[in-house]
C-alpha positions as CSV (number, residue, x, y, z in Angstrom):
1,X,16.6,-11.7,-8.1
2,X,17.5,-14.9,-7.0
3,X,20.6,-17.0,-6.6
4,X,21.6,-19.8,-8.8
5,X,21.8,-22.2,-6.0
6,X,18.3,-21.2,-4.2
7,X,16.0,-24.2,-4.2
8,X,13.2,-24.0,-7.0
9,X,9.7,-25.4,-7.1
10,X,11.2,-28.4,-9.0
11,X,13.7,-28.8,-5.7
12,X,11.1,-29.7,-3.2
13,X,8.2,-32.1,-2.8
14,X,3.9,-30.8,-2.6
15,X,4.3,-31.6,0.9
16,X,7.4,-29.8,1.3
17,X,6.0,-26.1,-0.1
18,X,3.0,-26.5,1.7
19,X,4.9,-26.6,4.5
20,X,6.5,-23.3,3.5
21,X,3.4,-21.9,2.7
22,X,1.0,-22.4,5.5
23,X,2.4,-21.0,8.4
24,X,2.2,-17.6,6.7
25,X,-1.2,-17.8,6.0
26,X,-4.0,-16.1,8.7
27,X,-6.8,-18.2,9.5
28,X,-9.5,-15.0,9.8
29,X,-11.9,-14.6,12.2
30,X,-14.8,-16.9,10.3
31,X,-12.5,-19.9,9.9
32,X,-14.2,-22.6,12.1
33,X,-12.2,-25.3,10.5
34,X,-8.9,-24.8,9.0
35,X,-6.6,-26.4,6.3
36,X,-5.9,-29.9,6.7
37,X,-9.3,-31.4,6.0
38,X,-10.4,-32.2,2.4
39,X,-12.2,-28.8,2.7
40,X,-12.2,-25.5,5.3
41,X,-15.3,-24.6,7.1
42,X,-16.5,-20.7,7.2
43,X,-18.8,-19.3,8.9
44,X,-21.8,-17.2,7.5
45,X,-23.6,-15.4,9.9
46,X,-25.7,-14.0,7.5
47,X,-27.0,-16.9,6.0
48,X,-25.7,-16.0,2.4
49,X,-22.1,-15.6,1.0
50,X,-20.9,-13.3,-1.3
51,X,-18.9,-15.3,-3.8
52,X,-15.9,-13.8,-6.4
53,X,-13.1,-15.2,-8.4
54,X,-10.5,-13.4,-10.2
55,X,-6.6,-15.2,-11.6
56,X,-3.5,-13.3,-12.4
57,X,-1.6,-15.1,-15.0
58,X,2.2,-14.6,-15.7
59,X,3.2,-12.5,-18.4
60,X,-0.7,-11.2,-18.9
61,X,-1.4,-9.8,-15.3
62,X,2.4,-9.6,-14.2
63,X,6.0,-10.1,-15.2
64,X,8.3,-11.6,-12.6
65,X,11.0,-9.3,-13.8
66,X,9.0,-6.5,-12.2
67,X,6.7,-8.5,-9.8
68,X,8.3,-10.0,-6.5
69,X,6.2,-13.2,-5.0
70,X,4.9,-10.6,-2.2
71,X,3.7,-8.3,-4.9
72,X,1.6,-10.8,-6.6
73,X,0.3,-11.7,-3.3
74,X,-0.7,-8.4,-2.3
75,X,-2.4,-7.5,-5.5
76,X,-4.3,-11.1,-6.0
77,X,-5.9,-10.5,-2.8
78,X,-6.4,-6.7,-3.1
79,X,-8.5,-7.2,-6.4
80,X,-10.1,-10.0,-5.0
81,X,-11.7,-8.5,-1.6
82,X,-12.3,-5.0,-3.7
83,X,-15.0,-7.1,-5.8
84,X,-16.4,-8.0,-2.4
85,X,-16.4,-4.4,-0.8
86,X,-18.2,-3.2,-4.2
87,X,-20.8,-5.7,-2.9
88,X,-21.2,-3.6,0.7
89,X,-19.7,-6.9,2.0
90,X,-17.2,-7.6,4.3
91,X,-14.7,-10.2,3.0
92,X,-14.5,-13.3,5.1
93,X,-12.0,-15.8,3.4
94,X,-9.7,-16.8,0.5
95,X,-9.2,-19.8,-1.2
96,X,-6.1,-19.9,-3.8
97,X,-5.3,-22.1,-6.5
98,X,-1.5,-21.7,-7.7
99,X,0.3,-22.9,-10.8
100,X,3.9,-22.9,-10.6
101,X,6.7,-23.5,-13.2
102,X,9.7,-25.7,-12.3
103,X,12.4,-22.8,-12.3
104,X,9.9,-20.6,-9.6
105,X,12.5,-20.2,-6.8
106,X,10.8,-21.6,-3.6
107,X,11.7,-17.9,-2.1
108,X,9.0,-16.3,-4.7
109,X,6.4,-18.8,-3.4
110,X,6.8,-17.7,0.3
111,X,6.7,-14.2,-0.6
112,X,3.1,-15.1,-2.4
113,X,2.2,-16.4,1.3
114,X,3.5,-13.2,3.1
115,X,1.9,-11.1,0.4
116,X,-1.6,-12.7,0.8
117,X,-1.2,-12.0,4.4
118,X,0.0,-9.1,4.2
119,X,-3.4,-7.7,3.2
120,X,-5.6,-10.6,4.8
121,X,-4.4,-10.7,8.1
122,X,-5.4,-6.9,9.0
123,X,-8.8,-7.0,7.9
124,X,-9.3,-11.0,9.8
125,X,-10.0,-12.8,6.5
126,X,-8.7,-16.0,6.6
127,X,-6.9,-17.7,3.7
128,X,-8.2,-21.0,4.3
129,X,-6.8,-23.5,1.2
130,X,-6.6,-23.9,-2.6
131,X,-4.8,-26.5,-4.7
132,X,-1.3,-26.7,-6.2
133,X,-0.4,-27.9,-9.6
134,X,2.8,-27.3,-11.9
135,X,2.8,-25.5,-15.4
136,X,4.7,-23.4,-17.7
137,X,4.2,-20.1,-16.2
138,X,2.8,-18.9,-13.2
139,X,-0.8,-18.4,-12.4
140,X,-2.7,-17.3,-8.9
141,X,-6.6,-18.0,-8.8
142,X,-8.4,-16.4,-6.0
143,X,-11.4,-17.0,-4.7
144,X,-13.3,-14.8,-2.1
145,X,-15.8,-15.1,0.3
146,X,-17.7,-12.2,1.9
147,X,-20.6,-11.4,4.7
148,X,-23.2,-9.0,4.0
149,X,-24.1,-8.7,7.5
150,X,-28.2,-8.6,7.2
151,X,-27.9,-5.8,4.3
152,X,-28.7,-6.5,0.5
153,X,-26.0,-6.5,-1.9
154,X,-25.1,-3.1,-3.6
155,X,-25.8,-4.1,-7.6
156,X,-24.9,-2.5,-10.7
157,X,-28.4,-2.0,-11.6
158,X,-29.8,0.0,-8.9
159,X,-28.6,3.7,-10.6
160,X,-31.7,5.9,-10.8
161,X,-32.0,9.5,-12.9
162,X,-30.7,12.3,-10.2
163,X,-28.5,10.1,-8.4
164,X,-25.0,11.3,-7.8
165,X,-21.9,9.4,-8.8
166,X,-19.2,9.0,-6.6
167,X,-15.9,7.6,-6.4
168,X,-13.4,6.2,-3.8
169,X,-9.9,5.8,-4.1
170,X,-7.2,7.3,-6.9
171,X,-7.9,7.2,-10.3
172,X,-5.0,6.4,-13.0
173,X,-2.1,5.6,-10.9
174,X,-1.9,1.7,-11.5
175,X,-1.8,2.7,-15.3
176,X,0.9,5.4,-15.1
177,X,3.1,2.6,-12.9
178,X,2.6,0.6,-15.4
179,X,3.6,2.7,-18.1
180,X,6.9,3.6,-16.2
181,X,7.6,0.1,-16.0
182,X,7.1,-0.6,-19.7
183,X,9.1,2.2,-20.7
184,X,12.3,1.1,-18.4
185,X,11.5,4.6,-16.4
186,X,10.4,2.7,-13.1
187,X,13.0,4.5,-10.8
188,X,11.4,7.9,-11.8
189,X,8.2,7.3,-9.4
190,X,8.1,4.9,-7.0
191,X,4.7,5.4,-5.6
192,X,3.1,4.9,-9.0
193,X,5.3,1.7,-9.6
194,X,3.5,0.5,-6.6
195,X,0.5,1.6,-7.0
196,X,0.4,-1.0,-10.2
197,X,2.6,-3.4,-8.1
198,X,0.5,-3.5,-4.9
199,X,-2.8,-1.5,-5.4
200,X,-4.5,-0.6,-1.9
201,X,-8.6,-0.6,-2.6
202,X,-10.6,1.3,-0.3
203,X,-12.2,-1.6,1.0
204,X,-14.0,-0.4,4.3
205,X,-15.5,2.3,1.9
206,X,-17.6,-0.8,0.3
207,X,-19.7,-1.6,3.6
208,X,-19.9,2.0,4.4
209,X,-21.4,3.0,1.3
210,X,-24.0,0.3,1.6
211,X,-24.9,1.2,5.3
212,X,-25.0,5.6,3.1
213,X,-27.8,4.0,0.6
214,X,-25.6,3.6,-2.5
215,X,-27.9,2.7,-5.3
216,X,-25.2,0.7,-7.1
217,X,-21.6,0.0,-6.9
218,X,-18.8,-1.6,-8.5
219,X,-15.0,-2.2,-8.5
220,X,-13.2,-0.2,-11.0
221,X,-10.6,-2.7,-12.6
222,X,-11.0,-2.0,-16.2
223,X,-10.9,1.8,-16.4
224,X,-13.3,4.2,-15.6
225,X,-15.1,5.2,-18.6
226,X,-15.6,1.0,-19.0
227,X,-16.9,0.4,-15.7
228,X,-19.2,3.1,-15.6
229,X,-20.6,2.1,-18.7
230,X,-21.8,-1.2,-16.9
231,X,-23.3,0.0,-14.5
232,X,-25.2,2.5,-16.8
233,X,-26.4,-0.4,-19.1
234,X,-27.5,-2.5,-16.0
235,X,-29.6,0.2,-14.9
236,X,-30.8,1.8,-17.9
237,X,-29.6,5.0,-17.7
238,X,-26.7,7.4,-18.5
239,X,-23.7,8.3,-16.4
240,X,-22.5,12.0,-17.0
241,X,-19.2,12.3,-15.4
242,X,-17.5,15.7,-14.5
243,X,-14.1,16.6,-16.5
244,X,-11.3,15.1,-14.8
245,X,-9.6,18.5,-14.6
246,X,-12.6,19.0,-12.3
247,X,-13.6,15.4,-10.6
248,X,-10.1,14.3,-10.9
249,X,-7.9,17.3,-9.8
250,X,-5.7,15.8,-7.4
251,X,-5.2,12.3,-9.5
252,X,-4.2,14.6,-12.3
253,X,-1.5,16.7,-10.4
254,X,0.1,13.5,-9.1
255,X,0.1,11.8,-12.5
256,X,1.6,15.0,-14.3
257,X,5.4,14.3,-13.9
258,X,5.4,10.8,-15.3
259,X,2.8,12.0,-18.0
260,X,5.3,14.5,-19.0
261,X,8.4,11.9,-18.9
262,X,6.7,9.7,-21.1
263,X,4.9,12.0,-23.7
264,X,1.4,10.5,-22.3
265,X,-1.5,12.3,-21.2
266,X,-2.6,11.7,-17.7
267,X,-6.3,12.4,-18.4
268,X,-6.4,9.5,-20.2
269,X,-4.8,7.3,-17.6
270,X,-7.8,8.7,-15.7
271,X,-10.4,7.8,-17.7
272,X,-9.1,4.5,-19.2
273,X,-6.4,3.0,-16.8
274,X,-7.6,-0.3,-15.1
275,X,-6.2,-1.8,-11.4
276,X,-6.8,0.7,-9.3
277,X,-9.6,-0.9,-7.4
278,X,-11.5,2.6,-6.6
279,X,-15.0,2.0,-6.1
280,X,-17.8,3.5,-8.5
281,X,-21.0,4.3,-7.0
282,X,-24.5,5.8,-6.9
283,X,-26.2,7.6,-4.1
284,X,-29.5,9.6,-4.0
285,X,-28.9,13.4,-4.7
286,X,-29.8,14.1,-0.6
287,X,-27.4,11.4,0.8
288,X,-24.4,12.4,3.1
289,X,-21.5,10.6,1.4
290,X,-19.6,8.5,3.3
291,X,-15.8,9.1,3.0
292,X,-13.7,9.1,1.0
293,X,-16.1,9.0,-1.5
294,X,-16.5,12.1,-3.6
295,X,-18.9,13.0,-6.0
296,X,-17.7,12.8,-9.7
297,X,-21.1,13.3,-11.8
298,X,-24.7,12.5,-12.0
299,X,-26.9,10.0,-13.0
300,X,-29.3,10.9,-16.3
301,X,-32.6,9.2,-17.9
302,X,-31.1,7.5,-21.3
303,X,-33.0,9.0,-24.2
304,X,-35.8,7.1,-25.8
305,X,-35.0,5.9,-29.1
306,X,-39.0,6.0,-29.7
307,X,-38.3,2.6,-32.5
308,X,-35.1,3.8,-34.5
309,X,-32.9,1.5,-32.3
310,X,-30.3,4.2,-32.1
311,X,-27.1,3.0,-30.0
312,X,-27.3,4.9,-26.5
313,X,-24.2,6.7,-25.6
314,X,-24.1,5.6,-21.9
315,X,-21.1,7.4,-20.6
316,X,-20.6,10.9,-21.0
317,X,-17.5,13.1,-19.8
318,X,-19.0,16.6,-19.1
319,X,-21.9,16.6,-21.1
320,X,-20.0,14.9,-23.9
321,X,-19.4,11.9,-26.0
322,X,-16.1,10.7,-25.1
323,X,-15.4,10.0,-28.8
324,X,-13.7,7.1,-29.9
325,X,-10.8,5.2,-28.7
326,X,-9.8,2.8,-25.8
327,X,-13.1,2.6,-23.4
328,X,-10.6,0.7,-20.9
329,X,-9.3,-3.1,-20.9
330,X,-10.5,-6.1,-22.3
331,X,-9.2,-9.2,-22.3
332,X,-9.8,-10.4,-25.6
333,X,-8.8,-7.6,-27.7
334,X,-5.5,-7.4,-29.2
335,X,-2.9,-6.5,-26.4
336,X,0.2,-6.7,-25.4
337,X,1.4,-9.5,-22.9
338,X,2.5,-6.6,-20.2
339,X,0.0,-6.6,-17.7
340,X,-3.7,-5.3,-17.0
341,X,-3.8,-1.3,-17.8
342,X,-4.3,-0.1,-21.0
343,X,-3.1,1.9,-23.6
344,X,-3.7,5.6,-23.5
345,X,-7.4,6.1,-25.0
346,X,-7.3,6.7,-28.7
347,X,-3.7,5.0,-29.2
348,X,-3.3,1.6,-31.2
349,X,-3.2,-1.6,-29.4
350,X,0.0,-3.3,-30.3
């Protein structure tokens, strides 16, 4: 909690606020012209630039009573870097636009910069500029750039029947952490709460997967079922995922305590929980999977509709249609403004 005497954003000029932020931000290995001019200049050795953007909005994606500025900075960096990794690329630089309410403590903004730096600096990624504005709630918008190092990007549309489905990272931990916070039980499992507040995607696994022959890949940000469906539709195939008890036994065991305490189903967190930012990929059946990928299913041919127009079930679990219920996060479905992980599958949205 901030002190009543602590200076807020309203007490500082824009230049003073920038003076707090810039000394903490890394320049990165690819930065040729750092912040200070109208734009930075970042090297693009490959000749192509991989670009993605994402936004975190207070009381939609995070709450200040749960999240420090450093938490939000780490999370904003990690989820954007995961998008670059999912293309098989190496991240090079971020630009950050930040909207600050007048009552936001200046120390929270410093924490945001520290959080961005904590994730980016070890990877040689620069935070090379952005924009500041005032507004009613805190908003962090990040655009990330990456380099393919001469490889082709790994798209969602390359999965083929006979491929294996593989996953790198944890499953369901972030959703469990959010559920604990919402229930006022955050002290029950600091590790799961930390997975929600400060996700740690397997960023190095993305380029490894590209070099290892991955045919399709994405960042699992919106839940395993929803994101598997995105690969399946883009590739016009069916992804048949193994039962979580087989594919994600370690995660189910890790989640069992929190699930028991909350009366929840760990399996639902694994299948539909968002914000872990693991990588879901497909590989030829004879490929040697790079660490830490593990096989979690198979790619099957989509059934022909023979002109009937019948709806194809794109994702199976253990060979079976997982049925109705929450398939994962949807920004525009009716949701509580509590964070980005989703309610348990089959439960009504508030």
